[in-house]
N, C-alpha and C positions, 0 to 999 in steps of 0.2 A: 392342378395338372393330374390326370388319372395315372394309376399305376401302369396301365397298358402303354400310355404315351411315353412314360419314363423308360420302360423297357425298350421301346422302339428307338428312343433317342440313344440309349446305351449301345444298342446294336450298331448304330451309325458312327459311334466314336472310334477313334483309332485304337489299335491294340494297346498302346502304352496307357492312354487315358482310361480305357476299359479296365486295365489291370489296376491302375491307381484307384479307381472307384470301387472295384471288388475288394481290394485290401482295406481301403478306408472304411467301407461299410461294415467290416468285421470288427473294427475297433469299438470298444465300449463308449458309452456316453462319457463326456469329460468328468462328470461327477463320479461315475462308477470307476473311472480310471484312477481317481485320487483315493477312492476307498481301497482299491487294489494296492496302490502305492503305500498306503498307510499300513496294510497288513505285511507287505514286503519289508517295510522299514522295521516293523516289530520283529520279524523273523531274523532279518540280518543283524539287528542289534543284539539279539540273543546269541547267534552263532559267532559274531565277531567279538563279543564280550570276553571270549576265552582266548583271544589272540592278543599278543603283546606287540605294539607298534613302536617303532623308533622315531616316527614323525613327531616333531616338537610343535606343540600348540603355541603360536606366537602371543596369545593372550596371557598365558600362564608361565610359559617357559618350560613346561613339563611335557612329557610324552603324551600323545593323544590316547585317551582311554574311552572305549565304546561302552556306553551305559546300556544295560539290558532292560529294555522297556517291558519285557514280559515278566519281570520279577514282581512279586506281590506289592512291594512298596511303590514301584514305578507305575504299575497299572492302576492302582487306586489313586495315585496322584494325577494320572491322566484323566480319570473320570471326574475328579474333583475340580479340574480346571477346564473341562470341555466347554462350559458355557462362556467363561471369560476368554478362552482362546478365540471364540467366534465374535463375541461382543466387543472385544478390545482389538480385533484384527484391523489394522489400519485401513486397508482398502475398502472395508465395508462402510464405515461412517462417512469418509470423504466423498465417495461416489454417490451415496444416497442423498447427502446434503446438496451436492451439485445438481442431482437429478430432480430435486424438489422444485428448484427455480426453473430449470429447463422444461419440466412438465407443465408448468403454468404457461410459459411462453408458447409451447406447442398447442396446448388445449385452447387458448384464446384465439389462436390463428396468427399470432405475430410472426412466427418463423415461416410458416407456409406462405403468408402474404409477402413477406420480405423476399423470399426466393422467387416468387412469381413476378414481383415488381422488377427485380434485376433482369430477369430473362425477357420481360416485355419491352424494355427500353434498350436492348442490345442491338447494334447494327448487324446486318446479315453476315458480313465478313468476320465479325467477332463472335459469332454464335458458338463456335467450337471452344475457344478458350474460356468464354463466359460459362458455358455449361459445365466444363471441368472445374472451374473455380467455384461455382455454386455447389457442385458436388463435394468439394473439399470442405467448404464452410459448413455444409449440412451435417458434418460429423457432430457438431455441438448438440444436435437434436436426436442423436442416436439413430432411430429408424427412419427419420424424415427423408434422408437421402435415398433409401431403397424404395420407399412407398410413394415418394413425391418427385424427386429430382430425376430419377432414371426414366420413369414413364414420360415426364415432361420433356426430357431430352429428345425422345422420339417424336413427340408432338410438335415441338418448335422446328425441328429439322424438316419434318413432313410439311409443315405450313410454309416453310421457306423454299420448298421445291427440292430439297435434298433427301437422300435416302434416310428413312427414319431409323433403320438399324444402326447407322453410323452415329446418330444422335444418342441412341441407347448405349452404344459402346463407349462414346466419349463420357457420358454421365456415369456409367459403371466404372470407368477408369478413374474418374475423380472421386467418386464416393468410396469405392472399395480398394482400388489400386493405390490411391493416394491417401489411404486411411490414416497414415501417420504423418501426413504433411498438412499442416494447418497453422494459420496465424491467429486463429481465434481459440482461446482455451476451451477445452471440452472435458467431459467426464473421463475420457481416455487418459488424460494426463495424471490425475490423482490415482486412477486405477493401476496403471503401470508403476507409478512412483511408489505406491504402497507395497507392491510385490517386490520391487527392486530393493526397497529399504529393508523389508523382512529378510531377503536373501543376503544383503550386506551385513546385517546384524548377526548372522550366523558366525561371521568371522570377527566383527567389531561391533559390539552392542551400542557403541556411542555414535555410530554413523547416522546422520539425518539427511534424507534426500528431499530436495525441494520439488513440489508438484510440477513446477515449470522448469525443471532441470534440462529439458531438451527444447525449450521454447524458441530460441534463436535458430537452432538447426532446423526445426520443423517449419518455421517461417520461411527460411531460405529454400527449404525443400519444396514448399508449395509453388514457388516460382519455377523450379525445375520441372515439377510434375505437370504444371499447366503448359509449359513450353514443349515438353516432350509429347504430352498427350495431344496437343494441337498438331504437331508435325505428323504423328503416327495416324491420327484420325483422317486428316486431309490428304496425306500423301501415300499412305499404305492401306488403311482399312477401307475407306470410302471408295477408292478406285476399284477394289476387289468386289465391292457390292453392286457395282453398276449393272452387272448381268443378273442380279437377283431380283426376280419379279415381285412386286408388291401385290399380293393376291388376297389381302384381308377384306372382309365385308365392309363396303364403303360406309354403311350406316353405323357400323360399330367403331369406326376409327375416331379417336378422341380429338377434341378441339381445344385450342388455347383460348382462354377467356381473359378479357381485360379485368383489371381491378374495379370493384364497385366503389362508389363514392365513400361509403362508410369505411371500407378497407383502406382507401387512400388517407382518409382523415385519421384513422387509428394508427396507421404506419407513420404518418408525419409526427404525431404527438409522441409515439413510442421512441422514434429516433431522437427527437428533441430531449426526451427524458434520459436517454443513454448519453448524449453529449453533455447535458447538465451534470449528470452523475460523475462522468469521467473528469470533467473540469473541477468539480468539487473535490474529488479524490486527490488530484494532483495539487490543487491549491492548498489543501490541508496537509499534504505530505511534504511540500517544498520547504516550509520554514524550519530552521535549525532545531527549534524546540518542539517540533511536531510530535503528537502522541503516536504517530505511525512509526516513529524512529526508535531504534534500540535505546533504552534508558541510559546506558553507560557510554556507548560509543557515538550515539547520535546518527548511526548509519541506517539506511533503508533496506539494504540487501543482505544483512547478516541474519543468521537464524533466530536471534533473539528479538528482531524487529517485529512489532505487531503486523506491519505490512506483509511480511513474508509468512507469518503464521495465520494470516487471514485470507490467503489466496483462494481457498475453496469457498469460503464465505462470500468473497467478492464475486466469484463466478456465479454463485447462487443469486446474488443481488443483480448481477449483470443481466440475467434473464428474467428474474422475478418482476423487477420494477417495470421495464418496458412491456413485459407480457401483460401485467395488470393495466397499465396505461392504455395499451392497445385495446384490451377488452372493454374498458370503460368508454373510450372514444369511439370505437367501432360499433358498440352495442352488443358484441358477442359475449360479454360478461354482464349478466343481469344482477348478480348478487355476489357476496363474498363466498357463497357456497361453490360458485364456479371455480374460484381459485383453489379451494380445497379439493374439488373434483379433479382439477388438473394435476395436483400433487398426488392424489390417490391413484389416478390412472398411471402416472409415472412409476409409482411403487409397484403396481400390478405388473408393469413391464419388467421390473427388476426381480421378480420372484425367482426365476431360474438362476439369475446371477447370485442371489443369496444362497440358494442350494449349493451351487458350486463353491462359493466362498466358505461355506461351513466346512466342507471337507478339505478344501485347500488349507484353511486355518489349522485343522487338526494335523494334517500332513506336515505343514511347516513346523509346528510345535514339536512333533515327534522327531522329525529330521534334525531339528536343532538340538534338543536335549539329549538325543542319542549320541551326538558328536559325529554321526555319519557324514553330515554336511561338511564339517571341518576336515575330516579325514579325506573325503573325496576331493575337496577343494585343494588341499595341500598336496595330495598325491598327484592330482591332475596338473597342478601348477609345476610340480617337480618334473613331471614328464614333459611339459611344454618347455620348461627351462632347458631340459636336456636336449631338446630339438633345436634350441637357440634360434627360434624364428623371430623376426622383427615383430613389433606390436601390430604393424599394419597387416601382416599375414594372419595373425590371430583374429583380428577384427573381421577380416574378409571371411574367415572360417565360420565365425559366429553368424554372419549375415546369411551365408549359403546354407548352413545347417538349419537355421530358423526357417528359411524359405522352403526347404525340403519337408521339415516337420509340419509346416503350415498346410501342405497338401492333404495331410491326413487328420490333423487336429485343427478345426476351424475356429474354435473359441479363443479370442485374444487373451482373455483372463486365464482360461484353463491352460493354454500353452505357456504363457509366461510364468504362471504359478508352478508349472512343472520345471521350466528351464532356469528361472531366476535363482533358486536355491543352489544350483550347480554352477552356472556360468558366472554369476556375480562374485561370490567369494573366491572362485578359482582365479578369475582375472584380477581381482584385488591382490591376490598373492603374487601376481606378476607385475603389479604396479599400475594396472589399468583401472580407472575409476568406475564405479557403478553407473555414473552418468553416461560414459562412452559405451559401456556394454549395453545399456538400455537403448541408446541411439542405434547401435548396430542391429539389435533385435527388431526395432521398429522398421528399419529398411527391409529386412528379410521378411517380416510378417506381412507387410503391405503388398509387396511385389507379386506374390503368388495367390493372393486372395481371389483374383478374377479368373483363375483357370482351374479352380478345384470345384467339382460338382458337390463336394461335401460341405461347402460354405452354405449356411442355412438359407440365404436369399438367392442362391444361384438358380434354383428352379423357378423362382418368381421372375427373374430376368428372362428366362426362356419363355414364360407366359407373355411377358410384355412384347417380346419379339414376334410371337405367334399372332398377335393382333394385326400385324402388317404382313408377315410372311408365314403362312400356315404350316409349312413344312419344317420350321425351325425346331431343332432339338438340342440336347446338351452338347453334342459334338460340334454343332454349328456355332454356338455361343463360345465354346472353348477355343475353337479355331479363330474366331473373330477377335478374341481377347488375347490370344497368345503373343502377338507382336507387342502389345502394351506391356505384358508381364516380363518378357525377355529384355526389352529396352529399359524398363523401370529398374529391374534387378541389376543389370550391368552398369548402367549410367549412374544410378543412385548410389551404388557401392563406390564407384570411382569418385563421385561427388563427396561422399563421406570421408574418403581417404584424403582428398585434397583439402577439405574443410579442416580435417584433423592436423594435417601437415602444416598448413598455414597458421593454425592456432586460433581460428575464430572462436569466440565463446559459444559453448553449446547451449547454455541457458542460464537461468538465474541460480546463483550459488552452485554452479556446476564446474567441474574440473575434468582434465583428461587423465590425470595420474592419481594414484593412491599410494601412500597417504598424502 
């Protein structure tokens, strides 16, 4: 989309949205933001090192002392551990390992073919929930939802005689609005878990967070998002689009293609391999003396159990094996080089992520060793305790604050890297677990993704809509997605509170309280 079109679209936006965009565009890139935060941490550590605090560190029982990071000894120590700060930063390794397997599955065509197969066999009256559900599942392939599912949403609605923009809206709601609602493990799980664990260890170095600590909640949330999205698309959004004329060039409108014979064959064998692998996993884990169980207790779901410590590796295999099987059976994979090419391409896609993680790792280290994180957490917790608000109100506050910040900072990793070192230890001091804090973050983060023009893929969605309605601009898409965002934010927050009050399990090795 040209700069001129973007400017025209901006002019058509409402005053509030135009203000949000102007303010957001002035924010630095997330990587630069963390560079600035690192410098701020250094300066604050120097200034506050001269102040005596009466706040007691629960780890030592002694008053909190701020370490001056600009002293000669501290600065040379920082330079000496800069490499290990990055290489040993938990989110880096776990996400890259998961992405290696996902990259192969995407490169051979397994993920794309599976998505098309689901949409091809869906009855007309189930198109809306299926598009949203496929959008949710597509999170496992990172960009697949944005580059495949959203345009296909318009294609299948148009082919069914429905307004294509409604299909795009439904797909966008599933892919981006339901970003944290999924019943299939994805790279987002270890990404958030790693940052949550780093934040928790500021207060308690012994805390270990499971990558699937929100799995049960996100699984239940996927049902909520599909149901809500179905209602909003069919009863709110699509009726408003009936007067919007489709004026795209007929010869340029995309078509929905059936699966080819080789794709069907590949998909069949890939799914068989997934079933066989899952059965083998459970069959080997069920016996009491299984090697998947913790050596001492014999349990599967404790931290010492190899099953729990292998979750990221299992995600890697979950996509690698069927991806390779699909490639061989369909003929899309000619040699082992294709498998390596898929992994290489996935790593290319993660280049920007690695840049951000480098600076987040340095910031988290500095924030930790300076004791600023502990001070802020304990002072913040003391302030919240003085307000004497129920835990439910605190959780709601985290959801809505995250939703607001998300309008200006689109990167999920960048945003949680900024908020986790503050929110997680602060709420731990109030007795709220890192698992519950992360769940609240996920609700707020997802709900406003679809209404911020600063989200990297937002302009791409505008382009998809322009294929059908030439006059579509940023304001048009924002207005179309606003009902999804508001309903998701309000209803999902209430759902989290009910889920929390009933006491349903959040995920594997997860709790609601700390300690």
